[in-house]
C-alpha positions as a Markdown table, in Angstrom:
| # | Residue | x | y | z |
|---|---|---|---|---|
| 1 | Unk | 0.0 | 0.0 | 0.0 |
| 2 | Unk | 1.1 | 3.6 | -0.7 |
| 3 | Unk | 0.0 | 7.0 | 0.6 |
| 4 | Unk | 0.5 | 10.6 | -0.4 |
| 5 | Unk | 0.9 | 13.8 | 1.6 |
| 6 | Unk | 0.2 | 17.2 | 0.0 |
| 7 | Unk | 1.6 | 20.3 | 1.8 |
| 8 | Unk | -0.9 | 23.1 | 1.4 |
| 9 | Unk | 0.6 | 25.8 | 3.5 |
| 10 | Unk | -1.6 | 28.4 | 5.1 |
| 11 | Unk | -3.3 | 31.8 | 4.6 |
| 12 | Unk | -0.2 | 33.7 | 5.6 |
| 13 | Unk | 1.9 | 31.9 | 3.1 |
| 14 | Unk | 0.2 | 32.9 | -0.2 |
| 15 | Unk | 0.9 | 36.7 | 0.0 |
| 16 | Unk | 2.5 | 36.7 | -3.4 |
| 17 | Unk | -0.8 | 35.2 | -4.8 |
| 18 | Unk | -2.8 | 38.2 | -3.8 |
| 19 | Unk | -5.3 | 39.6 | -4.7 |
| 20 | Unk | -6.5 | 36.2 | -5.8 |
| 21 | Unk | -5.9 | 34.5 | -2.5 |
| 22 | Unk | -8.0 | 37.1 | -0.7 |
| 23 | Unk | -11.1 | 35.3 | -2.0 |
| 24 | Unk | -10.1 | 31.6 | -1.6 |
| 25 | Unk | -7.0 | 29.6 | -0.6 |
| 26 | Unk | -4.3 | 29.4 | -3.3 |
| 27 | Unk | -4.6 | 25.5 | -3.5 |
| 28 | Unk | -8.2 | 25.9 | -4.5 |
| 29 | Unk | -7.7 | 28.5 | -7.2 |
| 30 | Unk | -8.7 | 27.1 | -10.6 |
| 31 | Unk | -6.2 | 26.6 | -13.3 |
| 32 | Unk | -7.0 | 24.5 | -16.3 |
| 33 | Unk | -10.6 | 24.5 | -15.2 |
| 34 | Unk | -9.9 | 22.8 | -11.9 |
| 35 | Unk | -8.4 | 23.7 | -8.5 |
| 36 | Unk | -4.6 | 23.7 | -8.4 |
| 37 | Unk | -4.6 | 20.8 | -5.9 |
| 38 | Unk | -7.1 | 18.8 | -7.9 |
| 39 | Unk | -4.5 | 18.2 | -10.6 |
| 40 | Unk | -2.2 | 16.6 | -8.0 |
| 41 | Unk | -5.0 | 14.5 | -6.6 |
| 42 | Unk | -6.0 | 13.3 | -10.1 |
| 43 | Unk | -2.4 | 12.3 | -10.8 |
| 44 | Unk | -2.1 | 10.5 | -7.5 |
| 45 | Unk | -5.4 | 8.7 | -8.1 |
| 46 | Unk | -3.8 | 6.5 | -10.9 |
| 47 | Unk | -0.7 | 5.5 | -8.8 |
| 48 | Unk | -0.7 | 1.8 | -8.2 |
| 49 | Unk | -1.9 | 0.7 | -4.7 |
| 50 | Unk | -2.4 | 4.3 | -3.4 |
| 51 | Unk | -5.1 | 4.2 | -0.8 |
| 52 | Unk | -5.0 | 7.6 | 1.1 |
| 53 | Unk | -4.2 | 11.2 | 0.4 |
| 54 | Unk | -3.5 | 13.5 | 3.4 |
| 55 | Unk | -3.4 | 17.3 | 3.2 |
| 56 | Unk | -1.3 | 19.1 | 5.9 |
| 57 | Unk | -1.5 | 22.8 | 6.4 |
| 58 | Unk | -2.3 | 25.8 | 8.6 |
| 59 | Unk | -5.8 | 26.5 | 7.2 |
| 60 | Unk | -8.9 | 26.2 | 9.3 |
| 61 | Unk | -10.4 | 22.7 | 9.2 |
| 62 | Unk | -13.5 | 23.8 | 7.3 |
| 63 | Unk | -11.6 | 25.3 | 4.4 |
| 64 | Unk | -11.0 | 22.1 | 2.5 |
| 65 | Unk | -14.1 | 20.2 | 3.8 |
| 66 | Unk | -16.3 | 20.7 | 0.8 |
| 67 | Unk | -13.5 | 20.2 | -1.7 |
| 68 | Unk | -12.5 | 16.9 | -0.1 |
| 69 | Unk | -16.1 | 15.7 | 0.0 |
| 70 | Unk | -16.3 | 16.2 | -3.8 |
| 71 | Unk | -12.9 | 14.4 | -4.2 |
| 72 | Unk | -14.3 | 11.5 | -2.1 |
| 73 | Unk | -17.2 | 11.2 | -4.6 |
| 74 | Unk | -14.9 | 11.5 | -7.7 |
| 75 | Unk | -12.2 | 9.1 | -6.4 |
| 76 | Unk | -14.1 | 6.7 | -4.1 |
| 77 | Unk | -11.3 | 4.2 | -3.9 |
| 78 | Unk | -9.1 | 6.7 | -2.0 |
| 79 | Unk | -9.5 | 8.0 | 1.5 |
| 80 | Unk | -9.0 | 11.8 | 2.0 |
| 81 | Unk | -8.0 | 13.6 | 5.2 |
| 82 | Unk | -6.9 | 17.1 | 6.3 |
| 83 | Unk | -4.5 | 17.5 | 9.2 |
| 84 | Unk | -4.0 | 21.0 | 10.6 |
| 85 | Unk | -0.7 | 22.3 | 12.0 |
| 86 | Unk | -1.2 | 24.6 | 14.9 |
| 87 | Unk | 2.4 | 25.9 | 15.1 |
| 88 | Unk | 5.1 | 26.6 | 12.5 |
| 89 | Unk | 7.1 | 23.4 | 12.4 |
| 90 | Unk | 9.0 | 23.9 | 9.2 |
| 91 | Unk | 8.4 | 22.4 | 5.7 |
| 92 | Unk | 8.9 | 18.8 | 7.0 |
| 93 | Unk | 7.8 | 19.4 | 10.6 |
| 94 | Unk | 4.2 | 18.8 | 10.0 |
| 95 | Unk | 5.0 | 15.7 | 8.0 |
| 96 | Unk | 7.1 | 14.3 | 10.9 |
| 97 | Unk | 4.6 | 15.5 | 13.6 |
| 98 | Unk | 1.7 | 13.5 | 12.0 |
| 99 | Unk | 3.9 | 10.4 | 11.3 |
| 100 | Unk | 1.7 | 8.1 | 13.4 |
| 101 | Unk | -1.4 | 8.9 | 11.2 |
| 102 | Unk | 0.6 | 8.7 | 8.0 |
| 103 | Unk | 2.1 | 5.3 | 9.0 |
| 104 | Unk | -1.3 | 3.9 | 9.9 |
| 105 | Unk | -2.0 | 0.9 | 7.7 |
| 106 | Unk | 1.7 | 0.3 | 7.2 |
| 107 | Unk | 2.3 | 2.0 | 3.8 |
| 108 | Unk | 5.4 | 1.0 | 2.0 |
| 109 | Unk | 6.0 | 4.3 | 0.1 |
| 110 | Unk | 4.8 | 7.8 | 0.8 |
| 111 | Unk | 4.6 | 10.6 | -1.8 |
| 112 | Unk | 5.1 | 14.2 | -0.7 |
| 113 | Unk | 4.1 | 17.1 | -3.0 |
| 114 | Unk | 4.1 | 20.8 | -2.6 |
| 115 | Unk | 0.8 | 22.3 | -3.7 |
| 116 | Unk | 2.2 | 25.4 | -5.5 |
| 117 | Unk | 3.4 | 23.6 | -8.6 |
| 118 | Unk | 2.1 | 22.8 | -12.0 |
| 119 | Unk | 3.3 | 19.6 | -13.6 |
| 120 | Unk | 2.6 | 16.6 | -15.8 |
| 121 | Unk | 3.1 | 14.5 | -12.7 |
| 122 | Unk | 4.6 | 11.2 | -14.0 |
| 123 | Unk | 4.2 | 9.6 | -10.6 |
| 124 | Unk | 4.0 | 6.0 | -11.6 |
| 125 | Unk | 7.4 | 6.4 | -13.4 |
| 126 | Unk | 8.8 | 8.1 | -10.4 |
| 127 | Unk | 7.6 | 5.3 | -8.2 |
| 128 | Unk | 9.0 | 2.7 | -10.5 |
| 129 | Unk | 12.5 | 4.2 | -10.4 |
| 130 | Unk | 12.3 | 4.7 | -6.7 |
| 131 | Unk | 11.5 | 1.0 | -6.1 |
| 132 | Unk | 14.1 | -0.1 | -8.7 |
| 133 | Unk | 17.0 | 1.7 | -7.0 |
| 134 | Unk | 15.8 | 1.0 | -3.4 |
| 135 | Unk | 17.1 | 4.2 | -1.8 |
| 136 | Unk | 15.3 | 5.9 | 1.1 |
| 137 | Unk | 13.9 | 8.6 | -1.1 |
| 138 | Unk | 13.6 | 9.9 | -4.7 |
| 139 | Unk | 13.4 | 13.5 | -5.7 |
| 140 | Unk | 11.9 | 14.5 | -9.0 |
| 141 | Unk | 14.0 | 17.1 | -10.8 |
| 142 | Unk | 13.7 | 19.2 | -13.9 |
| 143 | Unk | 16.3 | 21.1 | -16.0 |
| 144 | Unk | 16.2 | 24.9 | -15.7 |
| 145 | Unk | 18.2 | 27.7 | -17.3 |
| 146 | Unk | 21.6 | 28.1 | -15.7 |
| 147 | Unk | 20.9 | 31.8 | -15.1 |
| 148 | Unk | 17.9 | 31.1 | -13.0 |
| 149 | Unk | 19.1 | 27.9 | -11.2 |
| 150 | Unk | 19.9 | 29.9 | -8.0 |
| 151 | Unk | 16.2 | 30.4 | -7.5 |
| 152 | Unk | 15.6 | 26.7 | -6.8 |
| 153 | Unk | 16.8 | 23.9 | -4.7 |
| 154 | Unk | 19.6 | 22.5 | -6.9 |
| 155 | Unk | 20.6 | 18.8 | -7.2 |
| 156 | Unk | 23.9 | 17.4 | -8.5 |
| 157 | Unk | 22.9 | 14.1 | -10.2 |
| 158 | Unk | 25.0 | 11.1 | -11.1 |
| 159 | Unk | 23.3 | 10.1 | -14.3 |
| 160 | Unk | 24.6 | 6.6 | -14.4 |
| 161 | Unk | 23.4 | 5.6 | -10.9 |
| 162 | Unk | 20.5 | 8.1 | -10.6 |
| 163 | Unk | 22.1 | 9.2 | -7.3 |
| 164 | Unk | 21.4 | 12.7 | -6.0 |
| 165 | Unk | 25.0 | 13.3 | -4.9 |
| 166 | Unk | 24.5 | 16.8 | -3.5 |
| 167 | Unk | 21.6 | 19.1 | -2.6 |
| 168 | Unk | 21.8 | 22.9 | -2.0 |
| 169 | Unk | 18.7 | 25.1 | -1.4 |
| 170 | Unk | 18.9 | 28.3 | -3.5 |
| 171 | Unk | 22.7 | 28.5 | -3.8 |
| 172 | Unk | 24.4 | 31.8 | -4.1 |
| 173 | Unk | 26.7 | 30.5 | -6.9 |
| 174 | Unk | 26.0 | 28.0 | -9.7 |
| 175 | Unk | 25.8 | 24.4 | -8.5 |
| 176 | Unk | 23.6 | 22.5 | -11.0 |
| 177 | Unk | 20.9 | 23.2 | -13.6 |
| 178 | Unk | 18.8 | 20.3 | -12.1 |
| 179 | Unk | 16.1 | 21.8 | -9.8 |
| 180 | Unk | 13.8 | 20.2 | -7.3 |
| 181 | Unk | 10.2 | 20.1 | -8.5 |
| 182 | Unk | 8.7 | 19.8 | -5.1 |
| 183 | Unk | 7.7 | 16.2 | -5.8 |
| 184 | Unk | 9.2 | 13.3 | -3.7 |
| 185 | Unk | 8.6 | 9.7 | -2.8 |
| 186 | Unk | 10.0 | 8.2 | 0.4 |
| 187 | Unk | 10.2 | 4.7 | 1.9 |
| 188 | Unk | 8.4 | 4.6 | 5.2 |
| 189 | Unk | 11.8 | 4.5 | 7.0 |
| 190 | Unk | 12.0 | 8.2 | 6.3 |
| 191 | Unk | 10.5 | 8.8 | 9.7 |
| 192 | Unk | 13.4 | 7.0 | 11.4 |
| 193 | Unk | 15.8 | 9.1 | 9.5 |
| 194 | Unk | 14.0 | 12.2 | 10.5 |
| 195 | Unk | 13.9 | 11.1 | 14.1 |
| 196 | Unk | 17.7 | 10.7 | 14.1 |
| 197 | Unk | 18.1 | 14.2 | 12.7 |
| 198 | Unk | 15.7 | 15.6 | 15.4 |
| 199 | Unk | 17.6 | 13.7 | 18.2 |
| 200 | Unk | 20.9 | 15.0 | 16.9 |
| 201 | Unk | 19.6 | 18.6 | 16.8 |
| 202 | Unk | 18.1 | 18.2 | 20.3 |
| 203 | Unk | 21.6 | 17.2 | 21.6 |
| 204 | Unk | 23.2 | 20.2 | 19.8 |
| 205 | Unk | 20.6 | 22.6 | 21.2 |
| 206 | Unk | 21.0 | 21.2 | 24.7 |
| 207 | Unk | 24.8 | 21.7 | 24.5 |
| 208 | Unk | 24.3 | 25.2 | 23.1 |
| 209 | Unk | 21.9 | 26.1 | 25.9 |
| 210 | Unk | 24.4 | 24.8 | 28.5 |
| 211 | Unk | 27.0 | 27.1 | 27.1 |
| 212 | Unk | 24.7 | 30.1 | 27.1 |
| 213 | Unk | 23.7 | 29.5 | 30.7 |
| 214 | Unk | 27.4 | 29.3 | 31.6 |
| 215 | Unk | 27.8 | 32.8 | 30.2 |
| 216 | Unk | 24.6 | 34.1 | 31.9 |
| 217 | Unk | 22.3 | 34.0 | 28.8 |
| 218 | Unk | 19.1 | 32.0 | 28.7 |
| 219 | Unk | 16.6 | 32.0 | 25.9 |
| 220 | Unk | 14.9 | 28.7 | 26.3 |
| 221 | Unk | 11.7 | 29.7 | 24.5 |
| 222 | Unk | 13.4 | 30.4 | 21.2 |
| 223 | Unk | 15.5 | 27.3 | 21.5 |
| 224 | Unk | 12.5 | 25.1 | 22.2 |
| 225 | Unk | 10.8 | 26.6 | 19.1 |
| 226 | Unk | 13.8 | 26.0 | 16.9 |
| 227 | Unk | 14.5 | 22.4 | 18.1 |
| 228 | Unk | 11.0 | 21.3 | 17.0 |
| 229 | Unk | 11.3 | 22.8 | 13.6 |
| 230 | Unk | 12.3 | 20.6 | 10.7 |
| 231 | Unk | 13.1 | 21.9 | 7.2 |
| 232 | Unk | 12.8 | 19.4 | 4.4 |
| 233 | Unk | 15.3 | 21.0 | 2.1 |
| 234 | Unk | 18.1 | 22.1 | 4.5 |
| 235 | Unk | 17.8 | 19.5 | 7.2 |
| 236 | Unk | 16.5 | 16.3 | 5.5 |
| 237 | Unk | 17.3 | 16.3 | 1.7 |
| 238 | Unk | 20.8 | 17.7 | 2.2 |
| 239 | Unk | 21.6 | 15.0 | 4.8 |
| 240 | Unk | 20.0 | 12.2 | 2.6 |
| 241 | Unk | 22.2 | 13.3 | -0.3 |
| 242 | Unk | 25.3 | 13.3 | 1.9 |
| 243 | Unk | 24.5 | 9.8 | 3.1 |
| 244 | Unk | 23.8 | 8.6 | -0.5 |
| 245 | Unk | 20.2 | 7.8 | 0.3 |
| 246 | Unk | 18.5 | 10.0 | -2.2 |
| 247 | Unk | 17.8 | 9.2 | -5.9 |
| 248 | Unk | 16.9 | 11.7 | -8.6 |
| 249 | Unk | 14.3 | 11.2 | -11.3 |
| 250 | Unk | 14.2 | 13.6 | -14.2 |
| 251 | Unk | 10.7 | 14.8 | -15.0 |
| 252 | Unk | 10.1 | 14.1 | -18.8 |
| 253 | Unk | 7.1 | 16.5 | -19.0 |
| 254 | Unk | 6.3 | 20.1 | -18.1 |
| 255 | Unk | 6.8 | 21.8 | -14.8 |
| 256 | Unk | 6.6 | 25.2 | -13.3 |
| 257 | Unk | 6.0 | 26.9 | -10.0 |
| 258 | Unk | 2.7 | 28.7 | -9.1 |
| 259 | Unk | 4.1 | 31.2 | -6.6 |
| 260 | Unk | 2.6 | 34.5 | -7.7 |
| 261 | Unk | -0.8 | 35.3 | -9.1 |
| 262 | Unk | 0.8 | 35.9 | -12.5 |
| 263 | Unk | 2.0 | 32.3 | -12.7 |
| 264 | Unk | -1.6 | 31.1 | -12.7 |
| 265 | Unk | -2.1 | 32.0 | -16.4 |
| 266 | Unk | 0.8 | 30.0 | -17.8 |
| 267 | Unk | -0.1 | 27.1 | -15.5 |
| 268 | Unk | -3.6 | 27.3 | -16.9 |
| 269 | Unk | -2.2 | 27.1 | -20.4 |
| 270 | Unk | -0.1 | 24.1 | -19.6 |
| 271 | Unk | -3.0 | 22.1 | -18.1 |
| 272 | Unk | -5.3 | 23.0 | -21.0 |
| 273 | Unk | -2.6 | 22.0 | -23.6 |
| 274 | Unk | -2.3 | 18.7 | -21.7 |
| 275 | Unk | -6.0 | 18.1 | -21.9 |
| 276 | Unk | -5.9 | 19.0 | -25.7 |
| 277 | Unk | -3.2 | 16.4 | -26.4 |
| 278 | Unk | -5.3 | 13.8 | -24.5 |
| 279 | Unk | -8.3 | 14.7 | -26.6 |
| 280 | Unk | -10.3 | 15.3 | -23.5 |
| 281 | Unk | -14.0 | 15.9 | -23.7 |
| 282 | Unk | -13.5 | 18.4 | -20.9 |
| 283 | Unk | -12.6 | 21.0 | -23.5 |
| 284 | Unk | -14.9 | 23.0 | -25.7 |
| 285 | Unk | -15.0 | 22.8 | -29.5 |
| 286 | Unk | -16.3 | 25.0 | -32.3 |
| 287 | Unk | -19.8 | 24.5 | -33.5 |
| 288 | Unk | -21.7 | 26.0 | -36.4 |
| 289 | Unk | -24.1 | 27.8 | -34.0 |
| 290 | Unk | -21.5 | 28.5 | -31.3 |
| 291 | Unk | -18.6 | 30.7 | -30.5 |
| 292 | Unk | -15.3 | 30.4 | -32.4 |
| 293 | Unk | -12.9 | 28.2 | -30.4 |
| 294 | Unk | -9.2 | 28.4 | -31.0 |
| 295 | Unk | -6.9 | 25.8 | -29.4 |
| 296 | Unk | -7.5 | 24.7 | -25.8 |
| 297 | Unk | -10.5 | 26.3 | -24.2 |
| 298 | Unk | -12.6 | 25.2 | -21.1 |
| 299 | Unk | -16.1 | 26.5 | -20.7 |
| 300 | Unk | -18.1 | 25.7 | -17.6 |
| 301 | Unk | -21.6 | 24.3 | -18.5 |
| 302 | Unk | -23.3 | 27.2 | -16.7 |
| 303 | Unk | -21.4 | 29.9 | -18.6 |
| 304 | Unk | -23.2 | 31.8 | -21.4 |
| 305 | Unk | -21.0 | 32.6 | -24.4 |
| 306 | Unk | -22.4 | 34.5 | -27.4 |
| 307 | Unk | -22.0 | 32.8 | -30.8 |
| 308 | Unk | -20.0 | 35.7 | -32.2 |
| 309 | Unk | -17.4 | 35.6 | -29.4 |
| 310 | Unk | -13.9 | 34.3 | -30.1 |
| 311 | Unk | -12.2 | 32.3 | -27.4 |
| 312 | Unk | -8.7 | 30.9 | -27.2 |
| 313 | Unk | -6.1 | 29.7 | -27.2 |
| 314 | Unk | -5.6 | 28.8 | -23.5 |
| 315 | Unk | -8.8 | 30.2 | -22.0 |
| 316 | Unk | -10.8 | 29.0 | -19.0 |
| 317 | Unk | -14.4 | 30.4 | -18.6 |
| 318 | Unk | -15.9 | 29.5 | -15.2 |
| 319 | Unk | -19.3 | 29.2 | -13.7 |
| 320 | Unk | -22.1 | 31.6 | -14.6 |
| 321 | Unk | -19.8 | 33.9 | -16.6 |
| 322 | Unk | -21.5 | 35.8 | -19.4 |
| 323 | Unk | -19.4 | 36.5 | -22.6 |
| 324 | Unk | -21.1 | 39.0 | -24.9 |
| 325 | Unk | -21.2 | 39.5 | -28.7 |
| 326 | Unk | -17.9 | 40.1 | -30.4 |
| 327 | Unk | -15.8 | 39.5 | -27.2 |
| 328 | Unk | -12.3 | 38.3 | -27.7 |
| 329 | Unk | -10.6 | 36.3 | -24.9 |
| 330 | Unk | -7.1 | 34.9 | -25.2 |
| 331 | Unk | -4.7 | 33.3 | -22.7 |
| 332 | Unk | -6.8 | 34.2 | -19.7 |
| 333 | Unk | -8.9 | 33.0 | -16.8 |
| 334 | Unk | -12.4 | 34.3 | -16.5 |
| 335 | Unk | -13.7 | 33.4 | -13.0 |
| 336 | Unk | -17.3 | 32.9 | -11.7 |
| 337 | Unk | -20.0 | 35.4 | -12.4 |
| 338 | Unk | -17.8 | 37.7 | -14.6 |
| 339 | Unk | -19.8 | 39.6 | -17.2 |
| 340 | Unk | -17.9 | 40.8 | -20.3 |
| 341 | Unk | -19.9 | 43.1 | -22.5 |
| 342 | Unk | -20.0 | 43.6 | -26.3 |
| 343 | Unk | -16.8 | 43.8 | -28.2 |
| 344 | Unk | -14.5 | 43.8 | -25.1 |
| 345 | Unk | -11.1 | 42.1 | -25.1 |
| 346 | Unk | -9.4 | 40.2 | -22.3 |
| 347 | Unk | -5.8 | 39.2 | -23.1 |
| 348 | Unk | -3.2 | 37.6 | -20.9 |
| 349 | Unk | -5.3 | 38.4 | -17.8 |
| 350 | Unk | -7.3 | 37.1 | -14.9 |
| 351 | Unk | -10.8 | 38.5 | -14.5 |
| 352 | Unk | -11.8 | 38.1 | -10.8 |
| 353 | Unk | -15.1 | 36.8 | -9.4 |
| 354 | Unk | -18.2 | 39.0 | -10.0 |
| 355 | Unk | -16.2 | 41.5 | -12.1 |
| 356 | Unk | -17.7 | 43.5 | -15.0 |
| 357 | Unk | -15.9 | 44.7 | -18.2 |
| 358 | Unk | -17.8 | 47.2 | -20.2 |
| 359 | Unk | -18.5 | 47.4 | -24.0 |
| 360 | Unk | -15.3 | 47.9 | -26.0 |
| 361 | Unk | -13.3 | 47.7 | -22.8 |
| 362 | Unk | -9.9 | 46.1 | -22.9 |
| 363 | Unk | -8.0 | 44.3 | -20.1 |
| 364 | Unk | -4.6 | 43.2 | -21.3 |
| 365 | Unk | -1.4 | 41.9 | -19.7 |
| 366 | Unk | 2.0 | 40.8 | -21.1 |
| 367 | Unk | 2.4 | 37.1 | -21.8 |
| 368 | Unk | 4.8 | 34.9 | -19.8 |
| 369 | Unk | 6.8 | 33.4 | -22.6 |
| 370 | Unk | 9.2 | 31.1 | -20.7 |
| 371 | Unk | 8.9 | 28.6 | -17.9 |
| 372 | Unk | 12.0 | 30.3 | -16.3 |
| 373 | Unk | 10.5 | 33.8 | -16.4 |
| 374 | Unk | 10.3 | 35.4 | -13.0 |
| 375 | Unk | 6.5 | 35.6 | -12.4 |
| 376 | Unk | 6.7 | 38.8 | -10.4 |
| 377 | Unk | 3.8 | 41.3 | -10.9 |
| 378 | Unk | 5.5 | 44.0 | -8.8 |
| 379 | Unk | 9.1 | 44.9 | -8.0 |
| 380 | Unk | 10.0 | 47.2 | -5.2 |
| 381 | Unk | 6.3 | 48.2 | -5.1 |
| 382 | Unk | 6.1 | 49.1 | -8.8 |
| 383 | Unk | 4.0 | 47.1 | -11.3 |
| 384 | Unk | 6.1 | 45.4 | -14.0 |
| 385 | Unk | 5.1 | 44.1 | -17.4 |
| 386 | Unk | 3.2 | 40.9 | -16.6 |
| 387 | Unk | -0.2 | 39.4 | -16.3 |
| 388 | Unk | -3.1 | 41.9 | -15.7 |
| 389 | Unk | -5.2 | 40.9 | -12.7 |
| 390 | Unk | -8.7 | 42.1 | -11.7 |
| 391 | Unk | -9.6 | 41.2 | -8.1 |
| 392 | Unk | -13.0 | 40.3 | -7.0 |
| 393 | Unk | -15.9 | 42.6 | -8.0 |
| 394 | Unk | -14.0 | 45.1 | -10.2 |
| 395 | Unk | -16.0 | 47.1 | -12.6 |
| 396 | Unk | -14.3 | 48.4 | -15.8 |
| 397 | Unk | -16.4 | 51.0 | -17.5 |
| 398 | Unk | -17.2 | 51.1 | -21.2 |
| 399 | Unk | -14.2 | 51.8 | -23.5 |
| 400 | Unk | -11.7 | 51.8 | -20.6 |
| 401 | Unk | -8.2 | 50.2 | -21.2 |
| 402 | Unk | -6.6 | 48.4 | -18.3 |
| 403 | Unk | -3.0 | 47.3 | -19.2 |
| 404 | Unk | -0.4 | 45.4 | -17.1 |
| 405 | Unk | -2.1 | 46.4 | -13.8 |
| 406 | Unk | -3.2 | 44.8 | -10.6 |
| 407 | Unk | -6.6 | 45.9 | -9.3 |
| 408 | Unk | -7.6 | 45.0 | -5.8 |
| 409 | Unk | -11.2 | 44.0 | -5.0 |
| 410 | Unk | -14.3 | 46.2 | -5.2 |
| 411 | Unk | -13.0 | 49.0 | -7.5 |
| 412 | Unk | -14.7 | 51.0 | -10.2 |
| 413 | Unk | -12.4 | 52.0 | -13.0 |
| 414 | Unk | -13.7 | 54.8 | -15.2 |
| 415 | Unk | -10.3 | 55.8 | -16.8 |
| 416 | Unk | -7.4 | 54.1 | -18.5 |
| 417 | Unk | -4.8 | 52.5 | -16.3 |
| 418 | Unk | -1.3 | 51.3 | -17.3 |
| 419 | Unk | 1.3 | 49.6 | -15.2 |
| 420 | Unk | -0.4 | 50.5 | -11.9 |
| 421 | Unk | -1.3 | 48.7 | -8.7 |
| 422 | Unk | -4.7 | 50.1 | -7.9 |
| 423 | Unk | -5.5 | 49.9 | -4.1 |
């Protein structure tokens, strides 16, 4: 039997995803027509002998309840559970803290995934290599541009043995162009390995505390907090690589991070393109009496799209959206209850929930052209050329042009805006 753990973070950890995370948690934001975390669950659902998926995070218990109920109906052969962390224990601290519940049923292998990634998720291939090499854990890596490698956890890989010989988290100088994807699979003995690390750190902290007391300093509260914190990258993966207990699996498909709100649009395109290659009935197609569909387009069944509209490529239209005559939407996400009036254009943008775009209005951002682009929407408080984002309940008046801007919720825009953050 196998299990999976998805680390979903918490409300204070998605600040770069604002203003979209002001309405709902980042893991539940829709890309490719489905919540970000759904794509991970869908990929895990086809892993052999996988029986349980556990979410660990800081959100209130009710946040994922409805979503997990729907997942239970869609994937009845898998058990779903949410476990809440009540204190900051580090990226691996919650995983270690809930080890008894994770080990219940005696799973052989345990997947661990970060939620803020978009990927083709070749998890069965990852598991096959992990079991073939028999090491304690396997990390999935992807090749990135040398110039941006310092932004990731870097892995030095022995390609003959598939050994991860060295791991460095966001190195200051170039180490490797193989980056961690945030997808791992561990043997159940990973918890013994983590326990050894925690015991060793506890001894070190006790020795440090004794020295501080000898010099008249005592800060037990901070030490107690630190000794219980466990970081996956710096504390666990680095030690596993040093002990030659970590394998590396090269991801053969697509991968990118979903850190900022701007990164949701290219992630949306990747998932829609994947569905198009699989000839999924999930996508819309052109009909003689319907709108013109170009490339990969998702339209929710409750959305209303005028036959003269032109959608695509890489467009998601969500529940109860209304797309008027002559509207053009390209490379964008249109969320629930958005109304786009006659002859308006939405390009490289996200139109937030309950927003309105007037006749001949234009909402346009700049495309993200590379998976290694830095998905920042602001730098030093200034808006940069990137995706255009309308927060919840934003009203763009007729013939108004909003370009490369971020608009916070509940705003009325009656004049043109360019490269602005509108508070």
